[in-house]
C-alpha positions, 0 to 999 in steps of 0.5 A: 481477537475479533474479525476487524482486529484480525483484518488490521493485523493481516493488513500490516503483515501484508504491508511488511511483506510487500515492502520486503518483496518490492525491495527484492524485486527492485534489486533482482530486476534492477528496476525503479522502486517506485515503479515496482511498488506502483505495480504491486499495489495496483494489483493488490486485493487491498486495493481492487476489492471495495470492502478491502479498500474500505478497510485500508482507509480505516487502518492506514494513517495515510488515508488522505495520501490520495490528496497529495497526488490527485482529486476524487473527481470522477468517482461515481460511487463510494467504492471508487472513492475507497479504491482510489484512496486505498491505492495511495494509502497502501502505497504510502504505508509500504514506503513508510515500512521500507523506511522504518525497516531501513531497507534499501534497493542497494542491498541489505538494511541501513 
């Protein structure tokens, strides 16, 4: 595999890891799932580093999810655009994965 393919595979492995971890934390600490996902995504290397954020925008089918939540007004660089778009794409990918895996906060899998 070449580097981009490895990065893509790592991204999707991380999406699944984050999906499982957010469910676990929401259960264990009786927290709102959306808040847990938001906090975990906000500190993820996939969002905070410009190069990784650009990768998310290439790998995710949700690369336009940012437009469901906000605009790109105020972005002063392409890095900021990628970071903002990556945040919402990664978040959407995690929720899609939670749904695909049938995970629930209430316990177990559906």
